[in-house]
DSSP file (Angstrom, degrees, kcal/mol; ACC not computed):
  #  RESIDUE AA STRUCTURE BP1 BP2  ACC     N-H-->O    O-->H-N    N-H-->O    O-->H-N    TCO  KAPPA ALPHA  PHI   PSI    X-CA   Y-CA   Z-CA
    1    1 A M              0   0    0      0, 0.0     2,-0.4     0, 0.0    22,-0.0   0.000 360.0 360.0 360.0 129.8   -8.4  -28.2  -13.6
    2    2 A Q        -     0   0    0      1,-0.0    21,-0.3    19,-0.0     0, 0.0  -0.672 360.0-133.4 -83.5 137.0   -6.4  -26.9  -10.7
    3    3 A K        -     0   0    0     -2,-0.4    17,-0.0     1,-0.1   113,-0.0  -0.578  25.3 -98.0 -90.0 152.7   -7.5  -23.6   -9.3
    4    4 A P        -     0   0    0      0, 0.0     2,-0.3     0, 0.0    17,-0.2  -0.304  38.2-148.2 -61.3 150.1   -5.1  -20.7   -8.5
    5    5 A T  E     -A   20   0A   0     15,-2.2    15,-2.3   137,-0.1     2,-0.4  -0.881   8.8-162.1-120.3 155.9   -4.2  -20.4   -4.8
    6    6 A C  E     -AB  19 141A   0    135,-0.6   135,-3.0    -2,-0.3     2,-0.4  -0.988   6.8-176.7-141.6 129.2   -3.4  -17.3   -2.8
    7    7 A D  E     -AB  18 140A   0     11,-2.0    11,-2.9    -2,-0.4     2,-0.6  -0.972  23.2-137.0-124.7 139.7   -1.5  -17.0    0.5
    8    8 A L  E     -AB  17 139A   0    131,-3.3   131,-2.8    -2,-0.4     2,-0.4  -0.856  30.2-171.3 -87.5 125.9   -0.8  -14.0    2.7
    9    9 A I  E     +AB  16 138A   0      7,-3.2     7,-2.6    -2,-0.6     2,-0.4  -0.978  12.5 177.8-125.1 130.2    2.8  -14.4    3.9
   10   10 A R  E     +AB  15 137A   0    127,-2.4   127,-2.4    -2,-0.4     5,-0.2  -0.991  11.0 160.4-131.3 124.9    4.6  -12.2    6.5
   11   11 A D        -     0   0    0      3,-2.3    -2,-0.0    -2,-0.4   127,-0.0  -0.487  59.5 -69.8-122.5-162.3    8.1  -12.9    7.6
   12   12 A D  S    S+     0   0    0      1,-0.2     3,-0.1    -2,-0.2   124,-0.0   0.833 128.3  29.5 -61.8 -32.8   10.7  -10.8    9.3
   13   13 A K  S    S+     0   0    0      1,-0.2     2,-0.3     0, 0.0    -1,-0.2   0.780 119.9   5.6-103.7 -30.8   11.3   -8.5    6.4
   14   14 A K        -     0   0    0     74,-0.1    -3,-2.3     2,-0.0     2,-0.4  -0.952  47.7-133.3-154.0 167.5    8.1   -8.2    4.3
   15   15 A T  E     +A   10   0A   0     72,-0.5    72,-2.9    -2,-0.3     2,-0.3  -0.993  39.0 149.1-125.3 132.4    4.4   -8.9    3.8
   16   16 A Y  E     -AC   9  86A   0     -7,-2.6    -7,-3.2    -2,-0.4     2,-0.4  -0.988  44.3-112.4-156.3 162.8    3.1  -10.2    0.4
   17   17 A L  E     -AC   8  85A   0     68,-2.2    68,-2.6    -2,-0.3     2,-0.6  -0.868  25.4-150.2 -96.9 136.0    0.5  -12.3   -1.3
   18   18 A K  E     -AC   7  84A   0    -11,-2.9   -11,-2.0    -2,-0.4     2,-0.5  -0.941  14.0-169.6-108.2 114.6    1.8  -15.4   -3.1
   19   19 A L  E     -AC   6  83A   0     64,-3.1    64,-3.0    -2,-0.6     2,-0.5  -0.920   1.7-169.6-108.8 122.1   -0.3  -16.3   -6.1
   20   20 A V  E     -AC   5  82A   0    -15,-2.3   -15,-2.2    -2,-0.5    62,-0.2  -0.956   8.8-168.4-115.3 125.6    0.2  -19.7   -7.7
   21   21 A L  E >   - C   0  81A   0     60,-3.1     3,-1.8    -2,-0.5    60,-0.9  -0.834   5.3-175.4-111.2  90.6   -1.4  -20.4  -11.1
   22   22 A P  E 3  S+     0   0A   0      0, 0.0    -1,-0.1     0, 0.0   -19,-0.1   0.702  77.5  60.2 -65.9 -20.4   -0.9  -24.2  -11.5
   23   23 A G  E 3  S+     0   0A   0    -21,-0.3     2,-0.4    58,-0.1   -20,-0.0   0.467 101.0  61.2 -85.7  -1.1   -2.4  -24.4  -15.0
   24   24 A I  E <  S-     0   0A   0     -3,-1.8    57,-3.3    57,-0.1     2,-0.2  -0.988  71.5-144.0-128.8 131.6    0.1  -22.0  -16.5
   25   25 A S  E >   - C   0  80A   0     -2,-0.4     3,-0.8    55,-0.3    55,-0.2  -0.586  30.2-113.3 -85.2 159.2    3.9  -22.3  -16.7
   26   26 A T  G >  S+     0   0    0     53,-1.9     3,-1.4    50,-0.6     4,-0.3   0.881 115.0  55.1 -58.9 -40.2    6.0  -19.3  -16.3
   27   27 A Q  G 3  S+     0   0    0     50,-2.1     3,-0.3     1,-0.3    -1,-0.2   0.768 107.8  49.1 -70.2 -22.7    7.2  -19.4  -19.9
   28   28 A E  G <> S+     0   0    0     -3,-0.8     4,-1.3    49,-0.3    -1,-0.3   0.260  77.0 110.0 -98.1  13.7    3.7  -19.4  -21.3
   29   29 A M  T X4>S+     0   0    0     -3,-1.4     5,-0.8     1,-0.2     3,-0.5   0.909  79.3  45.6 -52.4 -50.1    2.5  -16.4  -19.2
   30   30 A D  G >45S+     0   0    0     -3,-0.3     3,-1.2    -4,-0.3    -1,-0.2   0.844 108.5  55.4 -68.4 -34.4    2.2  -14.0  -22.1
   31   31 A Q  G 345S+     0   0    0      1,-0.2    -1,-0.2    -4,-0.2    -2,-0.2   0.762 102.6  58.2 -70.5 -22.8    0.4  -16.5  -24.4
   32   32 A R  G <<5S-     0   0    0     -4,-1.3    73,-3.0    -3,-0.5    -1,-0.2   0.394 104.9-128.3 -88.8   2.4   -2.3  -17.0  -21.8
   33   33 A K  T < 5 -     0   0    0     -3,-1.2     2,-0.1    71,-0.2    -3,-0.1   0.932  25.8-152.5  51.0  58.8   -3.3  -13.3  -21.7
   34   34 A L      < -     0   0    0     -5,-0.8   125,-2.4   125,-0.3     2,-0.3  -0.412  18.9-176.5 -63.1 129.7   -3.1  -12.9  -17.9
   35   35 A Q  E     -FG 103 158B   0     68,-3.0    68,-2.5   123,-0.2     2,-0.4  -0.934  12.3-158.1-134.4 155.2   -5.4  -10.1  -16.7
   36   36 A L  E     -FG 102 157B   0    121,-2.0   121,-2.8    -2,-0.3     2,-0.4  -0.976  11.5-174.7-134.8 144.4   -6.2   -8.4  -13.4
   37   37 A Q  E     +F  101   0B   0     64,-1.8    64,-2.5    -2,-0.4     2,-0.4  -0.981  23.9 177.7-132.4 125.8   -9.0   -6.4  -11.9
   38   38 A A  E     -F  100   0B   0     -2,-0.4    25,-2.7    62,-0.2    26,-0.6  -0.970  19.4-172.0-138.3 147.0   -8.4   -5.0   -8.5
   39   39 A Y  E     -FH  99  62B   0     60,-2.8    60,-2.8    -2,-0.4     2,-0.4  -1.000   9.9-158.8-133.9 135.3  -10.0   -2.8   -5.8
   40   40 A Q  E     -FH  98  61B   0     21,-2.7    21,-2.7    -2,-0.4     2,-0.4  -0.935  16.2-131.7-115.7 138.3   -8.4   -1.4   -2.7
   41   41 A Q  E     +FH  97  60B   0     56,-2.8    56,-0.6    -2,-0.4     2,-0.3  -0.718  47.0 124.0 -89.6 136.6  -10.4   -0.3    0.3
   42   42 A G  E     - H   0  59B   0     17,-2.4    17,-2.9    -2,-0.4     2,-0.3  -0.965  53.9 -85.7-169.4-179.6   -9.6    3.0    1.9
   43   43 A R  E     - H   0  58B   0     -2,-0.3    15,-0.2    15,-0.2     3,-0.1  -0.731  40.8-108.2-100.6 153.8  -10.9    6.4    2.9
   44   44 A D        -     0   0    0     13,-0.7    -1,-0.1    -2,-0.3     2,-0.0  -0.363  60.5 -71.9 -66.3 159.7  -11.2    9.5    0.8
   45   45 A N        -     0   0    0      1,-0.1     2,-0.5    -2,-0.0    -1,-0.2  -0.346  57.6-121.7 -55.8 130.2   -8.7   12.2    1.6
   46   46 A Y        -     0   0    0     -3,-0.1     2,-0.5    10,-0.1    -1,-0.1  -0.653  28.4-174.0 -83.5 124.3   -9.8   13.7    4.9
   47   47 A I        -     0   0    0     -2,-0.5     2,-0.1    -3,-0.0    -3,-0.0  -0.978  28.7-123.1-115.9 117.8  -10.5   17.4    5.0
   48   48 A H        -     0   0    0     -2,-0.5     3,-0.0     2,-0.0     7,-0.0  -0.378  27.7-172.9 -64.0 131.5  -11.2   18.7    8.5
   49   49 A Q  B >   -K   52   0C   0      3,-0.5     3,-2.1    -2,-0.1    -1,-0.0  -0.999  26.7-129.5-124.2 130.5  -14.5   20.4    8.9
   50   50 A P  T 3  S+     0   0    0      0, 0.0    -1,-0.1     0, 0.0    -2,-0.0   0.796 104.2  34.9 -53.2 -38.5  -15.2   22.1   12.2
   51   51 A Y  T 3  S+     0   0    0      1,-0.1    -3,-0.0    -3,-0.0     0, 0.0   0.069 101.1  82.9-107.9  25.5  -18.6   20.5   12.9
   52   52 A R  B <   +K   49   0C   0     -3,-2.1    -3,-0.5     1,-0.1    -1,-0.1  -0.794  47.2 171.4-127.3  89.7  -17.9   17.1   11.4
   53   53 A P        +     0   0    0      0, 0.0     2,-0.2     0, 0.0    -1,-0.1   0.550  52.2  88.6 -77.8  -5.6  -16.1   15.0   14.0
   54   54 A T  S    S-     0   0    0      1,-0.1    -2,-0.0     3,-0.0     0, 0.0  -0.596  76.9-117.0 -96.6 155.4  -16.3   11.8   12.0
   55   55 A L        -     0   0    0     -2,-0.2     3,-0.1     1,-0.1    -1,-0.1  -0.440  43.0 -88.5 -79.0 158.3  -13.9   10.4    9.4
   56   56 A P        -     0   0    0      0, 0.0    -1,-0.1     0, 0.0   -10,-0.1  -0.308  57.9 -89.2 -62.5 155.3  -15.0    9.9    5.8
   57   57 A P        -     0   0    0      0, 0.0   -13,-0.7     0, 0.0     2,-0.4  -0.212  38.5-108.5 -66.6 157.2  -16.5    6.5    5.1
   58   58 A V  E     +H   43   0B   0    -15,-0.2     2,-0.3    -3,-0.1   -15,-0.2  -0.705  48.8 170.2 -83.5 136.3  -14.4    3.5    4.0
   59   59 A R  E     -H   42   0B   0    -17,-2.9   -17,-2.4    -2,-0.4     2,-0.4  -0.976  37.3-102.5-146.9 159.6  -15.0    2.6    0.4
   60   60 A W  E     -H   41   0B   0     -2,-0.3     2,-0.4   -19,-0.2   -19,-0.2  -0.686  34.6-166.3 -82.8 133.0  -13.7    0.5   -2.4
   61   61 A N  E     -H   40   0B   0    -21,-2.7   -21,-2.7    -2,-0.4     2,-0.2  -0.975  26.7-113.5-121.6 134.2  -11.6    2.3   -5.0
   62   62 A E  E     +H   39   0B   0     -2,-0.4   -23,-0.3   -23,-0.2     3,-0.0  -0.456  44.5 160.5 -63.5 130.5  -10.6    0.8   -8.4
   63   63 A S     >  +     0   0    0    -25,-2.7     4,-2.0    -2,-0.2     5,-0.2  -0.017  20.2 131.2-146.5  33.3   -6.8    0.3   -8.3
   64   64 A T  H  > S+     0   0    0    -26,-0.6     4,-2.7     1,-0.2     5,-0.2   0.915  73.7  51.7 -59.2 -47.8   -6.1   -2.2  -11.1
   65   65 A A  H  > S+     0   0    0      1,-0.2     4,-1.0     2,-0.2    -1,-0.2   0.887 110.8  49.0 -61.4 -39.3   -3.2   -0.3  -12.7
   66   66 A I  H  4 S+     0   0    0      1,-0.2     3,-0.4     2,-0.2     4,-0.3   0.951 116.4  39.6 -63.9 -51.1   -1.4    0.2   -9.5
   67   67 A W  H >X S+     0   0    0     -4,-2.0     3,-1.1     1,-0.2     4,-0.6   0.822 107.4  62.9 -74.0 -31.0   -1.5   -3.5   -8.3
   68   68 A A  H 3< S+     0   0    0     -4,-2.7     3,-0.4     1,-0.3    -1,-0.2   0.820 102.7  50.6 -64.3 -29.3   -0.9   -5.0  -11.8
   69   69 A T  T 3< S+     0   0    0     -4,-1.0    -1,-0.3    -3,-0.4    96,-0.2   0.561 100.2  65.9 -85.2  -7.5    2.5   -3.4  -11.9
   70   70 A R  T <4 S+     0   0    0     -3,-1.1    -1,-0.2    -4,-0.3    -2,-0.2   0.648  70.5 115.8 -89.0 -15.3    3.6   -4.7   -8.5
   71   71 A F     <  -     0   0    0     -4,-0.6    94,-1.2    -3,-0.4     2,-0.4  -0.237  49.6-157.0 -57.2 141.9    3.6   -8.4   -9.3
   72   72 A I  E     -De  84 165A   0     12,-2.2    12,-2.6    92,-0.2     2,-0.5  -0.992  13.5-134.6-120.4 126.0    7.0  -10.1   -9.1
   73   73 A V  E     +De  83 166A   0     92,-2.6    94,-2.7    -2,-0.4    10,-0.2  -0.701  31.7 166.8 -80.4 123.1    7.6  -13.3  -11.0
   74   74 A V        +     0   0    0      8,-2.6     2,-0.2    -2,-0.5     9,-0.2   0.396  44.4  87.9-119.1   0.0    9.3  -15.8   -8.7
   75   75 A S  S    S-     0   0    0      7,-0.8     2,-0.1     4,-0.1    94,-0.1  -0.655  73.7-115.4-102.3 159.1    9.0  -19.1  -10.6
   76   76 A E    >   -     0   0    0     -2,-0.2     3,-1.3     4,-0.1   -50,-0.6  -0.384  41.0 -88.8 -87.4 169.8   11.3  -20.6  -13.2
   77   77 A E  T 3  S+     0   0    0      1,-0.3   -50,-2.1   -51,-0.2   -49,-0.3   0.831 123.3  35.4 -48.7 -49.5   10.4  -21.2  -16.8
   78   78 A Q  T 3  S+     0   0    0    -52,-0.2    -1,-0.3   -53,-0.2     2,-0.1   0.512 101.4  94.4 -90.4  -3.2    8.9  -24.7  -16.5
   79   79 A Q  S <  S-     0   0    0     -3,-1.3   -53,-1.9     1,-0.1   -52,-0.2  -0.378  91.6 -83.4 -82.8 163.1    7.3  -24.2  -13.1
   80   80 A A  E     -C   25   0A   0    -55,-0.2   -55,-0.3     1,-0.1     2,-0.2  -0.441  62.3 -91.7 -60.6 138.2    3.8  -23.2  -12.4
   81   81 A L  E     -C   21   0A   0    -57,-3.3   -60,-3.1   -60,-0.9     2,-0.4  -0.356  50.4-174.8 -59.5 122.0    3.5  -19.5  -12.6
   82   82 A T  E     -C   20   0A   0    -62,-0.2    -8,-2.6    -2,-0.2    -7,-0.8  -0.987   1.5-174.9-125.6 125.7    4.1  -18.0   -9.1
   83   83 A L  E     -CD  19  73A   0    -64,-3.0   -64,-3.1    -2,-0.4     2,-0.4  -0.929  14.0-150.1-120.8 141.5    3.7  -14.3   -8.4
   84   84 A H  E     -CD  18  72A   0    -12,-2.6   -12,-2.2    -2,-0.4   -66,-0.2  -0.907   5.7-164.6-106.1 140.7    4.4  -12.3   -5.3
   85   85 A L  E     -C   17   0A   0    -68,-2.6   -68,-2.2    -2,-0.4   -14,-0.1  -0.881  18.1-142.9-125.8  98.1    2.4   -9.1   -4.7
   86   86 A P  E     -C   16   0A   0      0, 0.0     2,-0.5     0, 0.0   -70,-0.3  -0.268   6.6-156.1 -64.5 143.4    4.1   -7.0   -2.0
   87   87 A I        -     0   0    0    -72,-2.9   -72,-0.5     5,-0.0     5,-0.1  -0.973  21.8-136.0-117.6 112.3    2.0   -5.1    0.6
   88   88 A H    >>  -     0   0    0     -2,-0.5     3,-1.5     1,-0.1     4,-0.6  -0.262  16.5-115.4 -69.8 154.2    4.0   -2.2    1.9
   89   89 A N  G >4 S+     0   0    0      1,-0.3     3,-1.2     2,-0.2    -1,-0.1   0.863 114.4  59.0 -57.6 -38.5    4.1   -1.3    5.6
   90   90 A C  G 34 S+     0   0    0      1,-0.3    -1,-0.3     3,-0.0    -2,-0.0   0.699 104.1  52.9 -67.9 -16.4    2.3    2.0    5.1
   91   91 A E  G <4 S+     0   0    0     -3,-1.5     2,-2.0     1,-0.1    -1,-0.3   0.614  82.3  96.2 -88.7 -14.3   -0.7    0.1    3.5
   92   92 A Q    <<  +     0   0    0     -3,-1.2     2,-0.2    -4,-0.6    -1,-0.1  -0.520  56.2 134.6 -84.5  79.9   -1.1   -2.2    6.5
   93   93 A T  S >  S-     0   0    0     -2,-2.0     3,-0.8     1,-0.0    30,-0.1  -0.674  71.5-100.3-119.0 173.1   -3.8   -0.4    8.4
   94   94 A S  T 3  S+     0   0    0      1,-0.2    29,-0.1    -2,-0.2    -2,-0.0   0.725 121.9  47.6 -68.6 -21.8   -7.0   -1.4   10.0
   95   95 A I  T 3  S+     0   0    0    -54,-0.0    -1,-0.2     2,-0.0     2,-0.1   0.537  84.5 117.4 -97.0  -6.5   -9.1   -0.3    7.0
   96   96 A F    <   +     0   0    0     -3,-0.8     2,-0.3    -5,-0.1    27,-0.1  -0.359  30.5 154.6 -66.0 136.0   -6.9   -1.9    4.3
   97   97 A A  E     -F   41   0B   0    -56,-0.6   -56,-2.8    -2,-0.1     2,-0.4  -0.958  23.4-157.4-153.5 152.1   -8.6   -4.6    2.2
   98   98 A L  E     -FI  40 120B   0     22,-2.4    22,-3.6    -2,-0.3     2,-0.4  -0.995   6.8-175.6-135.6 127.8   -7.8   -5.8   -1.3
   99   99 A A  E     +FI  39 119B   0    -60,-2.8   -60,-2.8    -2,-0.4     2,-0.3  -0.989  17.2 164.9-121.7 130.6  -10.2   -7.6   -3.7
  100  100 A F  E     -FI  38 118B   0     18,-2.7    18,-2.8    -2,-0.4     2,-0.5  -0.999  28.1-151.1-148.7 150.4   -8.9   -8.8   -7.0
  101  101 A T  E     -FI  37 117B   0    -64,-2.5   -64,-1.8    -2,-0.3     2,-0.5  -0.982  12.2-158.9-117.9 128.5   -9.8  -11.1   -9.9
  102  102 A I  E     -FI  36 116B   0     14,-2.7    14,-2.1    -2,-0.5     2,-0.4  -0.913  14.2-173.0-105.7 134.2   -7.1  -12.8  -11.9
  103  103 A A  E     +FI  35 115B   0    -68,-2.5   -68,-3.0    -2,-0.5     2,-0.3  -0.966  10.1 161.6-129.7 145.0   -8.2  -14.0  -15.4
  104  104 A Y  E     - I   0 114B   0     10,-1.6    10,-3.3    -2,-0.4     2,-0.2  -0.985  43.2 -91.7-157.0 156.2   -6.3  -16.1  -17.9
  105  105 A Q  E     - I   0 113B   0    -73,-3.0     8,-0.2    -2,-0.3     3,-0.1  -0.504  24.5-144.3 -70.5 136.0   -7.0  -18.2  -21.0
  106  106 A L  S    S+     0   0    0      6,-2.5     2,-0.4     1,-0.3    -1,-0.1   0.897  91.6  14.9 -66.4 -39.2   -7.6  -21.9  -20.3
  107  107 A E  S >  S-     0   0    0      5,-0.4     3,-1.1     3,-0.3     5,-0.3  -0.997  78.3-127.3-135.9 141.0   -5.8  -22.7  -23.5
  108  108 A A  T 3  S+     0   0    0     -2,-0.4    -1,-0.1     1,-0.3    -2,-0.0   0.781 108.3  50.6 -59.5 -29.0   -3.7  -20.4  -25.6
  109  109 A E  T 3  S+     0   0    0     -3,-0.0     2,-0.3    -4,-0.0    -1,-0.3   0.700 103.5  66.7 -84.6 -19.4   -5.7  -21.1  -28.8
  110  110 A R  S <  S-     0   0    0     -3,-1.1    -3,-0.3     2,-0.1    -4,-0.1  -0.754  73.6-136.5-108.3 150.2   -9.1  -20.5  -27.3
  111  111 A D        +     0   0    0     -2,-0.3     2,-0.6    -6,-0.1    -3,-0.1  -0.145  64.0 123.3 -94.0  38.0  -10.7  -17.3  -26.1
  112  112 A V        -     0   0    0     -5,-0.3    -6,-2.5    -2,-0.0    -5,-0.4  -0.898  47.5-157.1-101.1 121.0  -12.2  -19.0  -23.0
  113  113 A F  E     -I  105   0B   0     -2,-0.6     2,-0.5    -8,-0.2    -8,-0.2  -0.796   9.9-146.4-104.5 140.7  -11.1  -17.3  -19.8
  114  114 A H  E     -I  104   0B   0    -10,-3.3   -10,-1.6    -2,-0.4     2,-0.4  -0.885  17.9-161.3 -98.8 131.8  -10.9  -18.7  -16.3
  115  115 A H  E     +I  103   0B   0     -2,-0.5     2,-0.4   -12,-0.2   -12,-0.2  -0.945  11.3 179.9-117.0 135.4  -11.6  -16.1  -13.5
  116  116 A T  E     -I  102   0B   0    -14,-2.1   -14,-2.7    -2,-0.4     2,-0.4  -0.999  11.3-157.5-133.0 132.6  -10.7  -16.5   -9.8
  117  117 A T  E     -IJ 101 144B   0     27,-0.7    27,-2.5    -2,-0.4     2,-0.4  -0.903   9.1-176.6-114.8 136.8  -11.5  -13.9   -7.2
  118  118 A F  E     -IJ 100 143B   0    -18,-2.8   -18,-2.7    -2,-0.4     2,-0.4  -0.974   8.5-161.0-128.8 144.4   -9.7  -13.4   -3.8
  119  119 A V  E     -I   99   0B   0     23,-0.5     2,-0.7    -2,-0.4   -20,-0.2  -0.976   2.6-162.4-128.4 118.4  -10.6  -10.9   -1.1
  120  120 A L  E     +I   98   0B   0    -22,-3.6   -22,-2.4    -2,-0.4     3,-0.1  -0.891  30.5 144.7 -99.9 113.6   -8.0  -10.0    1.6
  121  121 A R        +     0   0    0     -2,-0.7     2,-0.6   -24,-0.2    -1,-0.2   0.602  58.1  62.8-116.9 -24.9   -9.6   -8.4    4.6
  122  122 A D        +     0   0    0      1,-0.1    -1,-0.2     2,-0.1   -25,-0.1  -0.909  47.1 177.9-114.3 112.5   -7.5   -9.7    7.5
  123  123 A L        -     0   0    0     -2,-0.6    -1,-0.1   -30,-0.1    12,-0.1   0.364  50.4-117.5 -88.9   4.8   -3.8   -8.7    7.6
  124  124 A H        +     0   0    0      1,-0.2    11,-2.0    10,-0.1     2,-0.5   0.937  62.5 150.5  57.2  50.1   -3.4  -10.6   10.9
  125  125 A I  E     -L  134   0D   0      9,-0.2     2,-0.4   -32,-0.1    -1,-0.2  -0.954  28.4-163.4-113.1 130.7   -2.5   -7.5   12.8
  126  126 A T  E     -L  133   0D   0      7,-2.8     7,-3.6    -2,-0.5     2,-0.5  -0.932   2.4-161.8-115.6 137.1   -3.3   -7.2   16.5
  127  127 A R  E     +L  132   0D   0     -2,-0.4     2,-0.4     5,-0.2     5,-0.2  -0.977  18.0 164.3-119.9 127.8   -3.3   -3.9   18.4
  128  128 A S  E >   -L  131   0D   0      3,-2.4     3,-1.8    -2,-0.5    -2,-0.0  -0.964  65.8 -14.6-147.4 125.6   -3.1   -4.0   22.2
  129  129 A Y  T 3  S-     0   0    0     -2,-0.4     3,-0.1     1,-0.3    -1,-0.1   0.876 128.7 -50.0  51.0  44.8   -2.3   -1.2   24.6
  130  130 A G  T 3  S+     0   0    0      1,-0.2     2,-0.4     0, 0.0    -1,-0.3   0.518 114.3 117.6  77.1   5.2   -0.9    1.0   21.9
  131  131 A V  E <   -L  128   0D   0     -3,-1.8    -3,-2.4     2,-0.0     2,-0.6  -0.896  54.6-146.3-108.5 133.8    1.3   -1.7   20.5
  132  132 A T  E     -L  127   0D   0     -2,-0.4     2,-0.6    -5,-0.2    -5,-0.2  -0.874  11.8-166.7 -99.0 123.8    0.9   -3.1   17.0
  133  133 A I  E     -L  126   0D   0     -7,-3.6    -7,-2.8    -2,-0.6     2,-0.9  -0.942   5.7-160.9-113.9 114.7    1.7   -6.8   16.6
  134  134 A M  E     -L  125   0D   0     -2,-0.6    -9,-0.2    -9,-0.2     2,-0.2  -0.828  22.1-137.3 -95.5 103.1    2.1   -8.0   13.0
  135  135 A T        -     0   0    0    -11,-2.0     2,-0.2    -2,-0.9    -2,-0.0  -0.409  14.0-139.2 -66.8 126.5    1.7  -11.8   13.2
  136  136 A Q        +     0   0    0     -2,-0.2     2,-0.3  -127,-0.1  -125,-0.2  -0.539  52.2  76.4 -84.4 151.5    4.2  -13.7   11.1
  137  137 A G  E    S-B   10   0A   0   -127,-2.4  -127,-2.4    -2,-0.2     2,-0.4  -0.897  76.7 -68.7 145.6-172.4    3.1  -16.8    9.2
  138  138 A T  E     -B    9   0A   0     -2,-0.3     2,-0.5  -129,-0.2  -129,-0.2  -0.981  39.7-172.9-121.2 128.0    1.4  -18.0    6.1
  139  139 A Y  E     -B    8   0A   0   -131,-2.8  -131,-3.3    -2,-0.4     2,-0.3  -0.981  18.4-135.0-128.1 121.1   -2.4  -17.6    5.8
  140  140 A R  E     -B    7   0A   0     -2,-0.5     2,-0.5  -133,-0.2  -133,-0.2  -0.570  12.3-149.8 -79.2 132.8   -4.4  -19.2    2.9
  141  141 A L  E     -B    6   0A   0   -135,-3.0  -135,-0.6    -2,-0.3     2,-0.2  -0.901  14.4-138.8 -97.9 125.8   -7.0  -17.0    1.3
  142  142 A G        -     0   0    0     -2,-0.5   -23,-0.5   -23,-0.1     2,-0.1  -0.581  22.1-111.2 -80.5 147.7  -10.0  -18.9   -0.1
  143  143 A S  E     -J  118   0B   0     -2,-0.2     2,-0.3   -25,-0.1   -25,-0.2  -0.454  32.8-149.2 -75.1 155.2  -11.4  -17.9   -3.5
  144  144 A V  E     -J  117   0B   0    -27,-2.5   -27,-0.7    -2,-0.1     3,-0.1  -0.819  18.4-125.2-121.8 161.4  -14.8  -16.3   -3.5
  145  145 A E  S    S+     0   0    0     -2,-0.3     2,-0.3     1,-0.1    -1,-0.1   0.884  87.9  19.1 -73.1 -40.5  -17.6  -16.3   -6.1
  146  146 A N  S    S-     0   0    0    -29,-0.1    -1,-0.1   -45,-0.0     6,-0.1  -0.895  76.4-107.7-134.1 158.1  -18.0  -12.5   -6.4
  147  147 A M        -     0   0    0     -2,-0.3     3,-0.1     1,-0.2     4,-0.1  -0.372  60.9 -77.8 -70.2 162.5  -16.2   -9.2   -5.8
  148  148 A P    >   -     0   0    0      0, 0.0     3,-1.6     0, 0.0    -1,-0.2  -0.212  65.8 -76.9 -58.8 155.4  -17.5   -7.1   -2.9
  149  149 A P  T 3  S+     0   0    0      0, 0.0     3,-0.1     0, 0.0    -3,-0.0  -0.258 120.2  25.9 -55.4 138.8  -20.7   -5.1   -3.6
  150  150 A G  T 3  S+     0   0    0      1,-0.3     2,-0.2    -3,-0.1     3,-0.1   0.504 110.6  84.9  85.7   5.1  -20.2   -2.0   -5.7
  151  151 A T    <   +     0   0    0     -3,-1.6    -1,-0.3     1,-0.1    -4,-0.1  -0.667  49.9  67.7-124.3-179.2  -17.0   -3.4   -7.4
  152  152 A G  S    S+     0   0    0     -2,-0.2    -1,-0.1    -3,-0.1    -5,-0.0   0.499  70.7 100.2  88.1   5.2  -16.2   -5.6  -10.3
  153  153 A K        +     0   0    0     -3,-0.1    -2,-0.1     2,-0.1    -1,-0.0   0.595  54.8 100.0 -98.2 -11.3  -17.3   -3.2  -13.1
  154  154 A A  S    S-     0   0    0      1,-0.1     2,-0.1  -116,-0.0    -3,-0.0  -0.339  81.6 -99.8 -72.1 154.6  -13.8   -1.9  -14.1
  155  155 A P        -     0   0    0      0, 0.0     2,-0.2     0, 0.0    -1,-0.1  -0.379  38.5-106.4 -71.6 155.5  -12.1   -3.3  -17.1
  156  156 A F        -     0   0    0   -119,-0.1     2,-0.5    -2,-0.1  -119,-0.2  -0.501  27.3-135.9 -76.2 149.9   -9.4   -6.0  -16.7
  157  157 A K  E     -G   36   0B   0   -121,-2.8  -121,-2.0    -2,-0.2     2,-0.3  -0.953  11.2-140.1-111.4 122.0   -5.8   -4.9  -17.3
  158  158 A L  E     -G   35   0B   0     -2,-0.5     2,-0.4  -123,-0.2  -123,-0.2  -0.596  22.8-170.6 -73.8 134.5   -3.7   -7.3  -19.4
  159  159 A F        -     0   0    0   -125,-2.4  -125,-0.3    -2,-0.3     2,-0.3  -0.996   5.1-158.2-134.1 143.4   -0.1   -7.6  -18.0
  160  160 A I    >   -     0   0    0     -2,-0.4     3,-1.4  -127,-0.1     4,-0.4  -0.726  32.3-107.5-116.8 162.8    2.9   -9.2  -19.6
  161  161 A R  G >  S+     0   0    0      1,-0.3     3,-1.4    -2,-0.3   -88,-0.1   0.834 114.7  61.0 -60.2 -36.8    6.1  -10.6  -18.1
  162  162 A D  G 3  S+     0   0    0      1,-0.3    -1,-0.3     3,-0.0    -3,-0.0   0.742 100.3  57.0 -62.4 -22.6    8.3   -7.7  -19.5
  163  163 A D  G <  S+     0   0    0     -3,-1.4    -1,-0.3     2,-0.1     2,-0.2   0.620 100.8  74.6 -82.3 -12.9    6.2   -5.3  -17.4
  164  164 A L  S <  S-     0   0    0     -3,-1.4   -92,-0.2    -4,-0.4     2,-0.1  -0.650  81.9-113.3-106.5 156.1    7.0   -7.2  -14.1
  165  165 A A  E     -e   72   0A   0    -94,-1.2   -92,-2.6    -2,-0.2     2,-0.4  -0.469  29.0-142.4 -75.9 156.9   10.0   -7.5  -11.9
  166  166 A T  E     -e   73   0A   0    -94,-0.2     2,-0.2    -2,-0.1   -92,-0.2  -0.990   6.6-139.6-125.9 129.8   11.6  -10.9  -11.7
  167  167 A A        -     0   0    0    -94,-2.7     2,-0.9    -2,-0.4   -95,-0.0  -0.565  30.1-105.2 -82.6 150.3   13.1  -12.3   -8.5
  168  168 A N              0   0    0     -2,-0.2    -1,-0.1     1,-0.2   -94,-0.0  -0.678 360.0 360.0 -74.0 108.7   16.4  -14.2   -8.6
  169  169 A V              0   0    0     -2,-0.9    -1,-0.2   -94,-0.1   -93,-0.1   0.440 360.0 360.0 -92.6 360.0   15.2  -17.8   -8.2
């Protein structure tokens, strides 16, 4: 069985994750019950307190519903399912991280699900002398065994092709 792959891609115009599921063709996406569980790292809303000079701590927040609707189908019917997951410029901060598990049925007739987890912590952004440099290129994310501590307890969200945008391939 071929495992899903995930790459962080940044070019002149955009930054996104490219997720390839080699065991599923685009046309059978809905029959395989594709599901997502996602957590985004960030800070709680900051409320200034006079004698508290520090920022709130960074923590993982469940964000499955938000990320599940962002996927864009970029593969054709008979190709391996390929999804793009855009990361907007306003999200590309030093505290941003995204942990997600993608799950799908190994075979449409059986209720056996395959789970693969990826954690994006490095957006390949360098800051030097007040200048932000967003390094262009393709960076492979290796799959991990577990979600970060304190995550992974939220329910999975099923998503279907009709709910997603489709790129002109």
